C-alpha distance (Angstrom), angle and dihedral (degrees) to the residues before:
residue distance angle dihedral
M1 . . .
K2 3.83 . .
L3 3.83 130.0 .
S4 3.84 91.7 -125.4
E5 3.78 89.4 66.1
F6 3.84 87.7 70.7
R7 3.81 96.9 58.1
Y8 3.75 118.5 122.6
T9 3.87 138.2 151.5
V10 3.72 122.9 -124.4
P11 3.86 120.2 -171.6
K12 3.77 111.5 -111.2
S13 3.82 89.2 -127.3
L14 3.87 88.9 66.6
I15 3.82 95.4 54.3
A16 3.81 101.6 103.0
K17 3.84 114.7 -125.9
Y18 3.78 93.9 177.7
P19 3.80 134.2 34.4
A20 3.80 125.3 -105.9
D21 3.79 110.8 -92.0
P22 2.94 114.3 -120.2
R23 3.78 94.6 29.2
D24 3.82 95.5 -127.3
S25 3.84 93.7 51.8
A26 3.82 90.9 83.7
K27 3.77 119.5 114.8
L28 3.79 118.4 -97.2
M29 3.79 122.7 -153.2
V30 3.76 111.9 -160.8
M31 3.84 117.7 -156.7
D32 3.73 131.7 -171.7
R33 3.80 101.9 -152.7
E34 3.87 92.3 -162.4
T35 3.76 95.0 58.1
G36 3.85 101.5 20.1
E37 3.80 89.1 -128.2
M38 3.82 116.5 149.8
D39 3.76 135.2 -164.8
D40 3.78 134.7 -173.6
K41 3.78 119.9 -125.7
V42 3.84 139.6 151.0
F43 3.85 119.1 -101.9
S44 3.78 90.7 -116.9
D45 3.86 85.7 68.7
I46 3.84 90.7 63.4
T47 3.80 95.2 102.5
S48 3.77 91.9 64.2
F49 3.81 89.8 68.9
F50 3.82 94.2 60.9
R51 3.83 127.4 82.1
K52 3.77 130.2 -159.4
G53 3.78 108.9 -79.3
D54 3.81 96.1 29.2
C55 3.75 119.7 123.0
L56 3.85 129.1 -136.6
V57 3.78 112.6 -157.4
L58 3.86 117.9 -157.1
N59 3.72 134.9 -170.6
N60 3.86 105.9 -129.5
T61 3.79 94.7 -169.0
R62 3.77 115.1 138.1
V63 3.79 123.2 -137.5
F64 3.78 115.1 -133.8
P65 3.78 126.5 -156.4
A66 3.77 93.7 -98.5
R67 3.82 100.8 165.2
L68 3.87 110.1 92.1
Y69 3.79 126.3 179.7
G70 3.79 118.0 -150.6
K71 3.78 143.5 161.0
K72 3.81 124.6 -109.4
E73 3.70 114.5 -123.8
K74 3.85 116.8 -98.7
T75 3.78 95.9 0.5
N76 3.84 97.6 51.0
A77 3.83 89.4 -145.5
Q78 3.77 111.7 163.6
I79 3.78 112.2 -111.3
E80 3.80 126.5 -172.0
V81 3.77 113.3 -142.2
M82 3.82 115.8 -166.0
L83 3.78 110.5 -162.8
L84 3.77 112.5 -140.1
R85 3.75 107.3 173.2
E86 3.71 140.7 -26.9
L87 3.84 111.5 -108.3
K88 3.83 102.5 -177.5
A89 3.82 114.8 15.0
Q90 3.80 94.3 -169.0
E91 3.73 93.8 53.7
K92 3.85 94.8 35.1
I93 3.81 92.3 -124.9
W94 3.79 116.2 161.8
D95 3.76 140.9 -175.4
V96 3.80 107.8 -128.6
I97 3.81 145.4 163.4
V98 3.78 119.7 -130.7
D99 3.78 131.8 -157.5
P100 2.97 127.9 -130.8
A101 3.80 85.7 26.8
R102 3.79 95.2 -176.2
K103 3.85 90.2 69.9
V104 3.81 94.7 51.3
R105 3.75 121.1 81.5
I106 3.83 137.8 163.2
G107 3.83 108.5 -73.1
N108 3.75 95.9 26.4
K109 3.82 119.2 127.1
I110 3.76 125.4 -143.5
Y111 3.79 117.0 -159.8
F112 3.85 125.9 -148.5
D113 3.82 140.6 -172.6
D114 3.83 96.1 27.1
Y115 3.80 91.3 -42.6
K116 3.82 94.1 -55.9
F117 3.84 91.5 131.0
Y118 3.76 142.3 -2.0
C119 3.73 146.5 -160.9
E120 3.83 124.1 -133.2
I121 3.80 123.0 -145.4
I122 3.75 108.2 -121.7
D123 3.81 103.0 167.4
N124 3.84 145.1 5.0
T125 3.79 117.9 -125.1
T126 3.84 106.5 169.4
S127 3.80 134.6 -5.8
R128 3.84 89.3 -75.6
G129 3.77 99.5 14.2
R130 3.79 122.7 101.4
T131 3.82 138.5 172.4
V132 3.83 111.9 -131.8
R133 3.78 137.9 -175.0
F134 3.77 117.8 -145.6
N135 3.74 121.5 -141.2
Y136 3.75 100.1 -149.5
E137 3.85 132.3 131.2
G138 3.85 113.5 -140.5
D139 3.81 135.5 7.4
I140 3.81 104.8 -10.5
Y141 3.83 91.4 -167.3
K142 3.81 89.6 64.7
V143 3.82 92.2 57.8
I144 3.79 91.4 42.4
E145 3.83 89.0 55.5
R146 3.71 90.0 50.3
I147 3.84 102.8 46.0
G148 3.78 102.9 21.4
Q149 3.80 127.9 98.0
M150 3.84 124.3 -137.5
P151 3.81 109.8 -97.7
L152 3.78 97.3 -118.9
P153 3.87 112.7 -176.5
E154 3.78 114.8 -94.5
Y155 3.81 92.2 -114.0
I156 3.83 89.7 68.3
K157 3.79 94.4 85.7
R158 3.77 99.5 -153.4
K159 3.79 140.4 76.6
P160 3.80 116.4 -89.9
S161 3.83 114.3 -107.5
E162 3.78 133.4 -155.0
L163 3.81 87.3 -101.2
D164 3.77 90.0 62.9
K165 3.78 88.9 66.7
E166 3.78 85.4 68.3
T167 3.82 103.1 32.4
Y168 3.82 98.4 41.7
Q169 3.80 87.2 61.4
T170 3.75 133.4 75.9
V171 3.85 117.3 -116.2
Y172 3.84 88.7 -120.0
A173 3.81 97.3 48.3
E174 3.82 110.4 138.9
N175 3.82 115.1 146.2
T176 3.85 114.9 65.7
G177 3.77 117.3 -137.0
S178 3.88 114.6 90.9
I179 3.81 128.8 106.1
A180 3.83 90.8 -166.8
A181 3.77 129.9 47.1
P182 3.81 121.5 -119.5
S183 3.79 86.7 -114.5
A184 3.78 100.8 -162.5
G185 3.79 88.8 63.7
L186 3.80 95.6 53.8
H187 3.83 89.1 88.6
I188 3.78 96.8 55.5
T189 3.79 114.3 102.3
P190 3.84 129.7 -167.6
E191 3.81 86.8 -104.8
T192 3.83 90.1 56.9
L193 3.79 89.7 54.3
K194 3.83 93.3 47.2
K195 3.80 92.0 50.5
L196 3.75 92.0 50.1
Q197 3.79 94.1 49.0
K198 3.81 89.7 47.7
K199 3.76 88.0 54.1
G200 3.82 90.7 54.6
V201 3.85 97.8 -103.2
R202 3.77 117.1 147.3
I203 3.76 116.1 -128.6
A204 3.85 113.7 -151.6
Y205 3.83 126.8 -176.2
V206 3.77 129.1 -149.7
T207 3.78 127.4 173.3
L208 3.78 124.2 -134.5
H209 3.82 116.1 163.5
I210 3.83 105.8 -140.2
G211 3.80 110.9 -138.0
Y212 3.80 138.4 -170.2
G213 3.76 91.2 -72.3
A214 3.82 87.0 78.6
F215 3.82 88.3 69.1
Q216 3.76 97.4 44.2
P217 3.76 119.5 95.1
V218 3.82 122.9 -138.3
D219 3.73 106.2 -102.7
V220 3.81 103.1 -175.1
E221 3.76 123.2 83.2
D222 3.81 91.9 -146.3
L223 3.83 103.6 68.7
T224 3.80 92.8 -157.9
K225 3.82 88.0 68.6
H226 3.80 96.4 57.5
K227 3.73 117.0 108.3
M228 3.81 119.3 -153.9
H229 3.80 122.9 -143.3
S230 3.77 112.4 -113.1
E231 3.74 119.6 -109.0
Y232 3.77 130.9 -168.4
F233 3.84 118.4 -116.5
D234 3.77 139.2 174.5
I235 3.84 128.3 -164.4
P236 3.89 107.7 -170.2
K237 3.75 124.5 -147.4
E238 3.78 96.2 -107.9
S239 3.78 91.4 54.7
V240 3.80 91.7 49.1
E241 3.81 89.6 53.2
S242 3.81 93.2 50.2
I243 3.88 93.3 47.7
N244 3.84 93.6 45.7
K245 3.74 92.4 48.7
T246 3.76 88.8 53.7
L247 3.78 92.4 49.1
K248 3.85 91.8 48.1
S249 3.86 91.6 51.9
K250 3.84 91.1 46.6
G251 3.78 91.8 -114.0
N252 3.77 122.5 149.7
V253 3.76 122.9 -95.0
F254 3.77 110.1 -145.3
A255 3.86 114.5 -161.7
C256 3.80 113.6 -157.4
G257 3.82 102.1 -147.2
A258 3.80 138.7 -18.7
S259 3.82 93.5 -78.5
V260 3.79 90.9 63.2
V261 3.81 91.5 48.5
R262 3.81 91.5 51.8
A263 3.78 93.7 49.8
L264 3.84 93.9 48.1
E265 3.80 95.0 42.0
S266 3.80 88.8 51.1
S267 3.78 91.2 56.6
V268 3.87 107.0 50.9
L269 3.75 125.6 140.2
T270 3.83 123.8 -145.4
S271 3.80 86.1 -108.3
G272 3.86 89.2 64.5
T273 3.79 93.7 -109.1
V274 3.82 132.8 116.0
K275 3.78 122.1 -100.1
Q276 3.80 129.0 -149.7
N277 3.77 102.4 -99.8
R278 3.78 145.0 160.7
G279 3.78 132.3 178.2
W280 3.83 139.2 77.5
T281 3.79 127.6 -36.5
D282 3.74 131.1 -168.3
K283 3.80 93.7 173.4
F284 3.78 111.8 154.6
I285 3.82 115.2 -160.7
Y286 3.76 118.5 -163.0
P287 3.84 135.1 142.6
P288 2.90 127.6 -30.0
Y289 3.77 100.9 34.3
E290 3.83 133.7 144.2
F291 3.71 111.0 -137.5
K292 3.83 113.1 -143.6
I293 3.86 103.1 -172.8
V294 3.81 113.0 13.7
N295 3.77 120.4 71.4
R296 3.88 98.4 164.2
L297 3.80 125.6 47.6
L298 3.76 130.7 -164.6
T299 3.73 109.4 -165.3
S300 3.84 144.8 156.4
F301 3.78 127.7 -116.1
H302 3.77 99.4 -94.6
P303 3.84 135.9 -155.1
P304 3.78 116.0 -84.9
K305 3.84 116.7 -89.7
S306 3.78 91.5 8.2
T307 3.84 124.3 138.7
L308 3.72 88.6 -117.5
M309 3.82 92.2 56.5
L310 3.76 90.9 46.7
L311 3.81 91.5 54.2
S312 3.77 90.6 51.0
A313 3.78 89.5 49.2
A314 3.80 91.2 52.2
F315 3.83 89.7 54.3
A316 3.82 99.4 40.2
G317 3.76 99.3 32.0
K318 3.85 119.5 -104.6
D319 3.76 96.5 -101.8
N320 3.81 92.2 47.5
L321 3.81 91.6 49.0
M322 3.79 95.7 48.4
K323 3.80 89.9 48.3
A324 3.86 89.9 50.3
Y325 3.83 91.6 50.0
R326 3.79 92.5 50.6
R327 3.80 89.9 47.7
A328 3.85 90.7 48.8
A329 3.80 91.3 53.6
K330 3.80 91.6 48.0
E331 3.88 92.4 48.7
D332 3.83 93.0 46.4
Y333 3.79 97.7 -111.3
R334 3.78 113.0 170.3
F335 3.78 114.8 -114.7
Y336 3.80 137.4 -142.5
A337 3.86 133.1 11.6
Y338 3.83 99.3 -22.9
G339 3.82 92.4 34.5
D340 3.79 136.8 93.6
V341 3.76 128.2 -65.5
M342 3.82 145.3 -126.4
L343 3.78 132.8 -141.1
I344 3.78 112.4 -152.7
S345 3.78 115.4 -167.3
């Protein structure tokens, strides 16, 4: 299967710049991947597709305001620093991306928060990537939360606001570490979770910190040549027990988003069950793929030729997914991270 088979055009007017308000008022397209049949619902209807004994698996990663703006020493040129991940906590060393990269060289210092602290460039990693050391006393995460902006995807053509710190975040976010939201979960409300639990649905949490790879398009026609960025994940014991009980009782395992799928499918035992696991995964899922754990997928309408779209196509079937995307555009569904959502069963 070739990358060019996953090309499509979405009108710019359908790329969501703001989230649905309230969260669960978003449109929900429901697809039966066996028949290819589709139906239009509202996300608040989602609980009707669960049965007692099913399990909903959520990614409880928390997005932090990873986009910082600083001034380069001497020239005062504005530099954007996108924090990717902390490499050495004790030494405050981070992996970052800088823009404009041509102005940032090893040894340069970039000052933040009215020159109260700075980072020094200590290495180059990619054309825009740098390794930096922060000069800051205390908990650097506290100052990042205060001065940073939410790392909205570039296709959202507006500046992030303070409100995005709430809306570009799931209501169950707990473990800080992502620079992109698990977007399918943005529509879930506390009421959604209460209704599901009352219905006898198990709620299980995993953590996968979504990194810069989520924004990077696949750039090779031969999908077997694409290399995913590694992302840290953790599947705790209690979640393993909930998921495996569901599998044993022939219940449905609903994965909320691609990040959940990647974590679970990176942790499969030969018995076809999930194991307790933590570490790094670079698992790239694209058609054809045999899913071992997940048999229901809640997912957004993703950018063309993205790894997220490819995973959805592996689950739904390429032809089904392309048909669904064409239908979504015709019916004015909202696309991408702040857009509407699809349930594939």
